N, C-alpha and C positions, 0 to 999 in steps of 0.2 A: 597499507593502502597508499599512504602518503609517498612512499618510495617508488611506487609503480607508475611509470608514465604511460597511461592508457592511450594517449594520443599516438604512441608508437605502434600499438597493436590494435588495429581497428579493421572493420570489415573491408572497407574500400582501400585502406592503406597497405596493409600487409596480410593478404589472404593466407589461410592456413597452408603450410608446406610441411615437408617431412622434417624440417629443422627448427620450427618455431612453435611447436605444440604447446609448451608450458605457458609462454606469454600469451598465445591465442586463447588458451583455456582460462586464464585469469580475466582477460577482457570480456570474453563471452559470458562467463558466470555473472559478472557485474552488469553487463549489458542486458542480459535476459532477466536478471533479478529486477532491474529498474523498470522493465516493461511488464513485470508480473508474469513472466513466462517460465521462470526457473523451476517451478513446481511441476510443470508439464515435462520438462527435460529430465529431472532426476527421479520422476515417478511418484513424488509425494502427493501430487494432485491427480487423483485417479478419475476414471470415467464416472460421471454422475449416474445415479440410478433413475433419473428422471426420464420421461418418455422422449422419443426422438424429436417430437415437435415442440418440446418445452424450450423455453428461452434459456434456461440454465444449461441444457445440453447443447444448444446452438452456440452459446458462448464458449463452452469447452472445446467444441469442434474448431471454432475459429482460432482459439488460442493454440490448439495443436498445429493447425496449418501455419500460423505465424511463426511458431517456434521452429518447425521443420524448415520452412523457407529461409529463415534467418541463418540457420546452421549451414544449409546448402550454399546460400549466397556468400557466406564468409570463407568458403573453401576455394583454394586455388585449383586450377585444372589438374594438377598432380594428385591432389587428395580427393577431388570431386568424383573421379572415376571409381573410387572405392565405395561410394555410396550407391552404386547401382543396385537396384533391387530393395533398398532400404525403404520402409514405409512410414516410419515415425521419427520424431525428434529424439526420443530416448534411445531407440535402436541405433540411430546415426551417432549420437554422442558416445554410446558404449562401444560402438565399432571403432571410432577414432581413438578412444582411450586404450582399447585393446591393441591397436596397431602401434601406439606409442610405447606401451608396455613391452611389446615384442621387440621393438627397435632398441629399447634401453637394455633389455636383457642380452640381445645379441651384441651390443657395443661393450657391455661389461665383461662378456666372456672372451673378448679379444686379448690375447697375451701381448705384453709389451715387446717381447722379442720378435713379434710379427712385423714391427715397424722398423724399417732400416733408414737411418738418418745419417747423412754425410755432412759433417760440420767443418767448414773452412774458417780459420780465423788467423789473425796476425800473430806471428810468433811472440811479439811483445806483449800481447793481451792474454789474460788468463782464459783458459778454455771454459766454455759453457757446459755444465754437466748435461750428458745426453738425456737423462730422465727429465730434466727441466724443459728441454726442447720438446720432448714427446708430450709432456703435460700441456705445454702451450699449444702444440698443433691439435691436440684432441679437444681443446677448449674452443677452437675456431669452428664456425659453421661452414658447410660445404661451399657456399658462395664466396668464401674468403679466398679460395684458390682459383677463382676465375676472374676475368676482367672483361665483363660485358660493356657495351657502349653506354649503358645506363643501369640504374638499379632495377629497372623494370624488365619483365620477361619479354623476349622477342616473340613475335607471332610464330606459331608452329603448325605444321600440318596435322590434321586430326588423327591420322594413323599413328604418328610418332607421339602425339600428345596423350593419347589414351592407351597406347601399347596393346592394341587388340586387333587381331588380323581377321576376325569374322567380317563378312561383307556388310552385314547390317549393324555392326557394332557402333560405327561412327554415327550413323543416323540416329540410333536409339539414344546414345549418350548426349548427342547434341540437342536432340529434341527435349530430353529430360532437363538438361541444363537450361535451355531456353524457357521452358515452362517455369522452372524455379525462378529465373531472373524476372520473367514477366510478372509472376505473382508477387515477388519481393518489391518490385518497383510500383505495382498497383497499391501495395499496402504502405510502403515507406516513402514513396516519392521517387522522383527521377534521380537515381544515384548511379553514377558511372562506375562500371567495373572493368573498363578497358585499361590495358597496360601498354604504354607507348613511351617514346622517347621524350615527349613533352612533359615538362615538370609540372605537376598539379599545384594548385594555389596553396593547398594545405601543407606542402613541403616548402614551397617558396616563402610562405609567411609564417613558418614555424618560429623564427625569432620574435616576430611581432606577437604571436600568441603567448609566448613565454613572458615577454615584457608586460603584457596586459595582465596576465595571471599574477605577476609579482607586483603589480601596481606601479611599475616603472613608466610613468607617462612620458618623460623626456625621450627615452629610447623609442617608445611606441610612436610618438609624434614624428620623430625623425624618419622612421620607416614609412609612415603614412605620407609625409611630405614627398618622399622619393617615389613612392608608389601609391598615388591617389586611388587606384582601382581597388586597394585593400579595404576601403570603406564598404564596398558592396560584395566583396569576395567571400567565399566559404573558406575560412582559414583552417578548418579542421576537417578531417574525413567524415566526421559526424554531421557536417553541414553547419557548424557554428560560425557566427560572424564575429566581428570585433566587439560588438555590443554584448553578445553572449559571454565572451571571455572576460570583458570588464565587469559584468554583473557577477560572474563566478568569483572574481577577486574580492568582491565586497568593498572596494575602494570607492567611496562616494565621489571624491574629487575626480577620479579617472572617469567615472560614468558621466559626470557633469561636463567635463571637457569634451568627451567624445560626442555627447548629444548636441553640442554646439556645431559639430561638423556634419552631423547626419541629417538628412531630410526625414520628415515624419514617417513616410512610407517604409523607411529602412527598419523601423521598429517592428514591422509586421513579418520580417524574414523568419523562416522556420528552419529548424534542424531536420535531419532525416526522419526523426520521430515526431515531427510536427510541433515542436516546442519553440515558442518565441522567447525573447530575452526576459519578458515579464513573467513567463512561466517558470523560468529559472529562478527569478527573484521570489516568486510566490512560494516556491517549494522550499527554498533554503536561503533566502536573502533578507535584506533589510527593508523596512517600510519606507525609509527616505529615498531609496533607490527606486522603488516602485512608484512613488509619488512623482519623481522626475520624469519617468517614462509615460505615466498617465497624462501628465500635463502637456507632454510633447505630442502624444497621439492616443486618445482614449479608446480608439477602435480596437486596440490590442486586448481590451478586457473581454472581448467577445470571440477572439480567435481560439479555436479548440485544438487539442492534440489529436493524434491518430486514434485515441480512444474516446474522443469527444469531450474531453474535460476542459473547462475554462479555468483560467488562473485562480479564480475564487475557490473552486473546489480543490484545486491542488494545494492551496494554502491550508485549508481546514484539515486535510488528511495528513499533513505533516505537523499538525499541532502548533502552527505559528499563529497564536491568538491575536497579537497586535496587527500582523499583516492581514489576517482574516477580517478583522473588524474594519480596517481601512478599505480593503477590496470590496467588502460588503456594502460600504457606504457609497462607493462610486460605480459599482457594477449595475447595469440596467436590470431591474427585477424581472423583466420578461425572460431573461436567460434562465430563470428557475422554473419556468412554466413546465409542468410534467407532460403536457401534450406536445412540447417541442423537443425535449431531450430528457435524459436521465440526470442532468446536472442538478436539478432541484432535489431529487430524491437522494443523490449522493451528498449534496450539501446538507440536507436535513439530518441524515444519519451521522455525518461528520460532526455537526453541531451538537448532536446528542452525546456522542462519544467524548467530545471536548467539554461537555457540561455547560454549554452556552445556551441554556434553556430559554432565555429571554429572546434571543434571536430566532430560535426554532419556533417559538410561539408566534412571532411576527410573520414568519414565512408561511406557517400554516394558516394564518388569518388571510394572507394574500391568496394562497392556493390550497384550499382545504383538501383537494384530491391527493396531495402529497402524503396525507396520513395513511393512505393505503397503497402507496406507490413504492416499487422496488428499485433499488439503485443498480449500478452496473454489475455488482456482484450477486444480485438476487436477494439482498437483505431488505426486509421491511422495517419501518420504525419501531413497531411493537416488539420485534425480535431483538433489536438493538437495545431498547430500554430494559428488557428482561434480563439481559446478560450481565448487567452490573447492579447488584443489589445495594452497593454502597451509595448509589445516588439517592436512595430513599431513606426516610426516617428509620425504618426497621433495620436497615443495614448499618446504622450509626451506633456506636457504643459510647455512652456517656457515663461519667461517674455521678454520684448523688448530687453534688453541687452544680455540675454541668446540666443535669436534667432540670434542676430548679430554675437556673438562669435561662436555659433554653425555652422553658414554658412561659417565661415572663417577657420574652423579647418580642416587641411589636414589629410587624413587618408590613410596610405600606405598598411593597411591590413596585416602587417607582424607579428601580434601577433601569436606565434607559439604554436601549441599543440604538445604533444610528438611525435617525429618522423614525423612531419607533412610534407606532400608533397604539400598540397594546399597553404601553406604559402609562397611558392616560387613565387607565382604569385601575383602581386599587384592588389588589388580590385579597388582602386581609384588612378589614376596616376595623381599626381599634377605636371603639366608641368611648373615648374618655373625655371628650370636650365637655366643659360645663360642670364637671363633677370634681369635687375636692379630692376624692380618692384617685381619680384619673390623673389629676395634676401632680399629686404626690408620687404616684407610680412612675410617671414620665420623668420626674426629677430624680427619682432613685435610679432609674435605668440610665439616664444620662450621666449620673455620677459614676455608676459601675462601668460604663463604657470608657470613661477616662482613667479610672483607677484600677479596676480589676483586670489582671492579664487574661487574655484569651476570650474576652467577651466579644470583641470584633470578629474573631474567627467563628464564634458560635452564631453571630448575627448573619455572616455570609453563608454559613452552612444552612441556617434556617431559611434564608431567602431562596437558596437553591432548592431546598425541599419543597417549598411552596410552589415554585415555578415548575419543578418536574412533576408534581402531582397534578397541576393544572394541565400540563402538556399531556400527561397520561390520560386525563379525562377527555381531552379533545380527540386524541387518537382512538380511544376505545369507543367514543361516540360514533365515529365513522365506521368502526368495525361492526357496531350493532346493526347496521343496514346491509351487511353482506350475506349472500346466500351460502349454502353449505359448500358448493364448489369454489366460491370465492374465498371462503375461510381456509379451505385446503390450499388454494393458490397462495394466499398470504401467510401460510404456515402458522395460522393461529392455534390450531390443535397442538402443533409441536411446541408452541410457546407455553400453552397451558401445562403440558407435561414438564417442560423445563422449569417453570416457576414452582410447580409442586415439588420438584427435586431440590431446588436451591433455596426455597423458602421466601421468595419475593412476594409477600402477602399483598402488597399494594397493587401490583400488576394482576395478581390472581383475582382479587376482589373486584377490580374495575372491569376485567374481562367478563366475570360472572354477572356483574350488574348490566353490562352491555348485551349479553346473551346468555341467560341462565342455562340453556341446553349444553353449554360448554362444560358444565360440571360432570357430564356423563362421558367426557373424553376418555379414551382408553387406547392401549397399544393394540392395534388390529390383530397382530399375530398371537400375542401371549394373553390377551384379555386382561392385562394388568390395568387396574383403574388408578385414578388420581389418589384415592384413599390408600391403596396399596403402596403407591409411590411415596406418599407423605410419611407413612410408617417406616418404610424401608430407609428413607433418608433422614428419619428422626426430625421432621419439620413440624414442630408443635403447633405453630400458628396456622399452617395449612390444615393440619388434622382437626383442630378445634373448629375452624371455619366450616369445613365440610360436615362435621358432626352436628353443628348448629342448624344445618339445613334439613334435619329430620332423617328418618329411615336409617338410623344408626345401626340397628341390629341387622337389617337386611344387607347393608353395605359391609358389615363385619363378617358376615358368613359367605359373602360372594367369593367364588373360587376362580382362580386363573386357569389357564390351559393345562397347567401341571397339577391341578387340584390343590393349590396352596391357598389358604385363606389368610385373614389378617394376622392371626396368631403366628403363622409360619413366618411372615415377614418381620413380626416383632421379635422373633427368636433368632433372626439373623444378626451377624455382627454389623454394627452401625458404621458409617463412614468415619475415618480417623479425624476428619475436620470437626465432626460433632463431638467425639470423645475428648478431643483436646480442649474443648471449652470447659470441661469439668476436671478439676485437679484431684488426683488421688484415685487409686483403683477402687477403693471402697465406695466412694461417692459415685464413681462411674457405674459400678455394679448396682447400687441403689437406684440410679436413674434408669438402668435397663429393666429392672424389676418393675418399676412404675410404668414403663411403656408396655410391658407385657400384661400388667393388670388392667 
């Protein structure tokens, strides 16, 4: 990746032609991946089974349109005509790949003796081998043998452009291209795809872009002094400005010097995908650079990308914890209001994945509705929590001494997030004041904290366990007020089935406490119950919990659609992840017999 200059192969700079497919392909794969559209193109993100009116289905349709429009808009006229009749991004991508494969096979089948080369040279100079000349000629692109007025394509008549003699062909193709361009510009902004003799800014200022990326401020300043308009120009075909380039370089000194020359409103400039310079910094930058930009213009914290993401949300999804905590401290909290956008839900889910439970609790206190809100990908907080059992005490594996120390560690819950209000309340109150034993226990713990290795790590882990359990209670409390239809929409039934399979007993119990009827969740098609699933996955804690609810014999004799009862599931081979927990075939067999009994 480091050796590929993507600025040379971009949608508006070098549209796809018959001679640049490989470089176009590299750029488009990265470009579509960054926009979360590559799954649509390669077919890994299939059509959801949700109803047409469902938000998940609507999101999928929009992504399909975005991907298809992007591919069409990246094609030059020469290649665009081949997409006539194509209806989807995947079909278009496969068609272009097939055309390239055909072209390569045709080129490779050409014999060397088909090329006639006449070489003239000075009698005093050694002759150049003919094979070397042939190899060189074949390495050149077709445009190397022509001398146009500029590197841009001259305007052509529609009939010659599309090479189609049908009377209605020109009109159909022109209308199709116009529709694609209109949709593309509606989504990505006003991007010019005209080719003329006028040299675009992103070619004129390519040396400036290179100097900024390399952190060469002296060279960059010389160019800016000669061309002051560079400060406001789009210096790449992706719509990046000088500030975008400086941020990408990561050079704090360069950004600082540049900000001295820029007015505050220059920080609000967007790329063709709607990203400001602070969006670049939030996703993959340094906190110090972000601070400089916020100090210059704090309005940039509220500017969204084409997907509606603010810089704060972009930072949490790239696991930039330092950047995230800073941006959280300065971003207006109303930007996280679930009634305003999906930024709040995306932020909460991102905080949970990053195990920043203190911040997640604070946001839930500000906006309780976020507990049952879905993010831009359709994920609810309870689903995100259930996916990672390592966040909970049941998912942590301790040795004997670790368990002893863990149980004695007092947690006061006062780890503070920026401007935290939740931190004022103690999560676990260790009532040891006034007692001699409590003082002795506190002294012993303080000594261990300084001497015994690993105690601080156990303290951090226990604090996170306490916070995540409290977060789980808050979310499940909100779920307890949902109707059956709302439970389906929030995918709570799916979460119950998932927790039964992965053994996340904390989530399972809290969901049951919030709504006991969830215990009767089953697969609608197969009639497989939670009891069946717990046995099949060998999840002892889930099995014991359901058994303690009574009606054990009735549950054990319940049959699924295939007439299988609990013993049939106990007789099946367990998951390898469960078998690997027991060493030795004999002990594994003994354990399986115990399950059957």
